[in-house]
N, C-alpha and C positions, 0 to 999 in steps of 0.2 A: 965364087962357086959358079961354074958354067952350067948350062942346061944338061949336058951329058952326065956330069957328075951328080947333078941334082936328081935326074931320073934314076941313076944307079942307086943313089942313096934311098930314094923312095921305094924302089923295088925291093931292096934288102930289108927295109923296115916292114913292108907288107909281108914279105916272105917269112919273117921271123916273129911276127905278131899274131896272137890268137885272133880268131874271127870275132869282131865286136858286134854285139847284138843291138846297139843303139849308138847313134852319132848325132846328138843334138846338143851342141854347146854354143850355138850362136843365136843371134837375134836379127831383127830387121828394123830398118827405118823406112817409113813410107809416108806419103802425103800427097797433096794436090797444090799445084802452082796456079794462082789466079791473079788477075789484075785488080785495080782499085774498085772496079764495078762488080767484082765477083765472078767474072767470066773466066773460063779455063784458058790457060796459055799453053799450047802444045809446043813440042820441039825445043824445050828449054833444057840446057845442060845443068844438071844439079850435081854438086860435088859435096861429098862428106869427107871430113878430115879428122883423123884420129889425133887428138891433142897429144897423147903420150909419145907416139912414134912418128907423127907427121905423115902417116900413110893416107893417101888420097884415092878416092874412087869417084868415078863420074858416070851418071846415067842420064838418059834423055826422058823427058815427059812424053806420054802418049797423046793421042788425039783428045783425050778428056782432061789433059793436064796432070794426070796421075803419074807418080814415080814410085818405084820400090827398089830398095837396096837390101839384098839378102846377105846372109853369112857375115853379119856384123859382129865382131867380138865385143863383149861387154867393156865399157869404158866411157870416157868423156869425148864428145864430138862437137864439131860445128858444121852447119849446113849452109851452103852458098848457092845462089842461082843468079845468072846474068843473061840478058837477052837484049839485042839491039832495040833501042827506043825506050828502055826501062833502066832505072837505077839498079845497081848491084845490090842484092839482098843478102845479108849475112846474119844467120841465127846462131848464137853461141849459148854455152851453158847447158848443153844437152847431155844427159846421162842415160846411157843404155845399160840395162840390167840383163841378167842371164835369161834366155828364152823369152824375150819381150819383143812385142811389135809396137814400136814407138811411132806415133803419128805426129809429124811435123809439117804443117801446112805453111806454104810460103806465099806472101802477097807482094807482087811487084807494083811499083809506082812509076808513073811516066817520068822520063828524064834521061840524062846522059849516062852511059855506062861507066864514065869516069867518076860518077858520084856513087856513094855507098850509104845504104840504110842498114845499120847494125842494131839487132834486137836481141836481148837476152831472153832466150826461150827455155822452157822447161817441159819435160814430158808430162802429159795430162795425168792427174791423180787416178781417174777412172780409165782403165784400158778398154776401149771400145772395139778393138780389132781382134780380141781373143776372148773365149769363154772360160778360160782356165781359172779354177779357184785355187789360190795358193798365195804364198808370200815369199818375197826375196829378203834374205838376211844379208844386209850390206856389209862391206868391209869394215866400216866404222863400228857396227854392232859386234862383229866377230872379234875385233881387236880390243875394244874399249869395255865391253860388258864383262863383269867378273865371271870366271868359269872355274869351277873346282876341278883341278887336274888338267885344265886347258883342253877340254873335250868340246869341240864345236857343236856336236849334235844336241847338247843341252839347249842351244838357242832355237832349235826346231820347235820348242814348246811355246815360242812367241806366236806361232801360227795357230789360228782357231781350229779346234778339233784334234790337236796333236798333244800327246802326253808321253812321258817317259815309260818305257816298257819294263815292268817288274814282275812279269808272270813266269810261268814254267820255263826252265832252261835259260833264264835271263843271264846267268853267269857265263854262258857260251858266247855272249856278245861283249864281254868285259874288255878283252884285248883289242878290239876294234872300235872302242869308243861307245859301246852301248847300242841301243836301238830304240825305236819309237813305235807307238801305236797311233794310227790315224783313223778318226771317225769310228772307233770301235773295232777296226780291222786287226787281224793278227800282225804281230811284229815280223812274221815270216812272209808277209805279203807286200813288202816294200821293194822298190827297185832303185838302188843307189847307183849313181854314175859320177865319174870324174872326167871333166872336159868332154862330156858326151859319150864316154866309153863305159860300157857295162862293168860295174865294180862290185859284183856279188860273189861270195863264196857259195857255190851251188850246193855244196855238201851240207852246209849249215844254214843257208838262207840268211846270211849276215853280210855286213860290209866287209869286203876283202881287205881294203887298205883305207886307213883313216889318216889323212895328211895333217901336218902341223897347222895350227890356226894361222901362223905367219905365212904359210904358203897359200892360204885361201883368199881369193879376191872377194868372192861372195858365193852364196848357194841359195837355191830356191827349193821350197817344199810345195809341190803341187798335190793337192788332196782330192781333187774331183774334176770331172769334165775336161781332162787334159786331151791334147791333140792325138791324132792317130799314130804319130811316130813314137809315142810313149806307150806304156802298157806293161806287158810281161807279167803283171800281177795287179790285184785290185786295190792295193794300199797306196801309200804315198810314192811319188816320184821325187827322189832326192838328187838334184843336179848340182854338183860342186864345180866351180870354176877356179882354177889356180891362177896365181899372179904371173904376169909376164913382164919382161923388161921394157924399158922406154929409152928415149934419147938422153935422159938424165940418169946418172948413177945414183943409186939410193940403197941403203941397207939399214940393218938394225941388229941389236944384240940384247940379250935378256938373260936373267938368272933369277929363279925363285927358290928361296931357301926356307925350309921348315925343320924344326927340331923339337925336343922335349924339354927345353930349358924352363918353360913356364907351365908345363903340364902337371896335373894333379896325379898322385899315386893311385892306381887302381885299387879297389876295395880288397881284392884277394891277393894283392901283390905284396909280399914281405920284402923289406929292405929297400934297395934302390929302385928307381924308375926303370922300366924296360927301355932299351936304347931306341931312339927314333931320329932318323935324319933323312931328309928328302931334298934333293937338288934337281931342279928342272932348268935346263939352260940351252942356249942355242943362238942362232942368228940367221940373217938373210943378206943377200947381196944381188943386185940386179942392175942392168943397164944395156948398153949396146956394145957390139964388138968394134974396136977401133978400126977406122978406115973402111968399115963396111956399114953403109947407111941403112941397110935393110935386115940386119941380123941383130936379134935381141935375145937376152938370156936372163934367167932368174934362178937363184940357188937358195935352198933352205936346208937348215940342219937343226934338229932338236934332240937332246939327250936327256935321259932320266937315270939318276942313281939314287936308290932308296934302300935304306935298312930300317926295318921296323920290328922291334921286339914285341912278341905277342905273349899273352898270358893265358895258360890253360890249367885249370884245376883238375888234377888227376888223382887216381888211386893206385898206389904201389904197395907191394908186399913188405911187411916189416922184416927185420933181420931174423926174428924168431920163426916166422912163417917160411922164409927161405931156407931155414935149417930144419923144417919139418915139424915145428912146434905150433899146433893149432889150438892150444889151450886158451880159453877166454875169448875165442872168436865167435862162438855161437854156432859153429858148423862142426858136424861130426865127420871125421875122415875114416873111411872103411878100407880094410886091407883086401885088395883084389885077389890075394892068394888064398883067402879063406872062403871062397865061393862054395856054397852048398848047392850042388846041382839039383837036388830034390826040391828044395824050397826056393832056390834062386836068391838066397840071402847071403850077405857077407858080414863078418865080424869087424867091429871098429878096432883101430889100433889102440893098444893099451895106453891109457892116459891121454888119448887124442894126439899122440906124438909119433911121427914116422921115424923109425930107427935110421940112423945115419947110413948104415950099410944097405938100406933099401932105396936110397936116392941115387939115381944113375949119374955118372959123370956128365953126360950130355945135359941132363936137367939142371945140374949145378952150373954148367957153363952158361946156359941161356938165362938162368935166374940172375947171373952176374950182370946182365945188361940193365937190370932195374936199379935205379938209385935208391938210397935209403930215404925213408919218410922225413919230412920236415916238421911234422907235428906228431902227437902221440895217438891220434885216432887211427882207426882201421880203414876208413874211407875218406876221400877228398883230403889226403894227407900230404900231397906234393903239388907245388906250383911250378909248372914248366914254362920257360921263357925262351923258346927258339926264335930265331930271327928270320923274318921274311925279307928276301932281297930281290931287287929289280935292277936290271941294267939294260936299258933300251936305247936304240939309235934309230933315228928317222931322217932319211936323206931324200930330197927331191931336187931335180934339175929340169928346167924347161927352156927349150930353144925355139925361137920363131924366126922364120925367114919369109920375106915378101918378094916373090918373083916379079909380080906385076899387079895391076889393079884386079886381075881376075884369078891369080894363082898365088897361093901361100901354103906353107907347111908348118906344122907345130909338132915338136917331138918332146915328150916328157918321160923322164926316168924317175921312178920312185922305189924306195926300198925301206922296209921297216924290219928291224931285228928286235925281237922281244925275248928277253931271258928272265926267267923267274925261278927262285928257290922258294917253294911253298911248304911251310911246316905242316906236319900232320898232327892234329891235336890229340890223337889217341896215344901216340908214343913219343912225341917230340922229335920225330924223324924229319928230315928234309929231303925233298925230291926236286932236282933241277928239271925245269920244263922249257927247253929252248924252242922258240918259234921264229920263223922268218916269213915275212909277207912282202 
């Protein structure tokens, strides 16, 4: 891809993309380069290397020996520094998380530049370069911790002060993975983002798109004192980072199956068990584009197929009642044609039975929709077992291209199709509710 095509591609992407209200998906590596006596060493080229892609960036230390590398994507890195009269210093094992300022100080020792001092470094446990209160949920936690329904937002409860939202209108968050309440704030006060892009359904104040957990590299919950680039609301800042490709091809496949083979029969359920079958399946694949050293991709798909028989205890009219015979029901049926305008009273039907010629064809037609009772009682005499069905598809694709040490582009396409057939407990009816996000 030459620069002319790249500029045209970027212009088309910007022209067809809604205005984003936040773009904070990167981190920083900073530190100070000193000699063995602790004195600052200026004008030292410091290089950081992305282990996954081999992408290298170089910055120079200033007069105080300090360096800062901004716009660093989350991942594993190594930091190197070399200057005439000193041995080459190489620090490895550095993990950068989302929206993190990682301090990596480098100490140079006297010697030849052909010699190397390699140190396994780790980011400090206490982050001293930011006042943000929050927690990063790593990829290992996202993938390995058990999740009911593979909803990543359940892991947000690992952050102090965060709990699952079960208050009013909680059902409106169901299709997008639920929601959370932070430090007592309303669930409508959160700001969700994916790769730094605002990801909120402004009509409902809920997450607009919830990616598959296999597409998530990590996410961070910031609950207090976050930086000025965040905000929009007083609750939590939920920043999700999706996976990207690397120099190595890698992928995965999964399927989770649940059914009713070992379920107990519900108390009110006569006969066989209600049908239940749930299949959640999918996979991922990522790597680099052959013959192109700076182009990386990652693809994710997740599907859900579910059929669940529900049990509703209902009251339906008996055959006698549908024929107009209300004897023994304890209710008196009055003839509307016998209204006394002076007293406002009506006379009951003789024997509490409506004559057959008084029941309209229309009424008989609609009464035919009611099934016959399963028991002899007048109330709670029918068990309905409609099926609740789900057929969901979740697709995400991410493409990364590095133009140079200073320029790169990331494109992500995500689509979630949600289809539900939700039974109505009052009549056993079903209503299809298609949704696309």
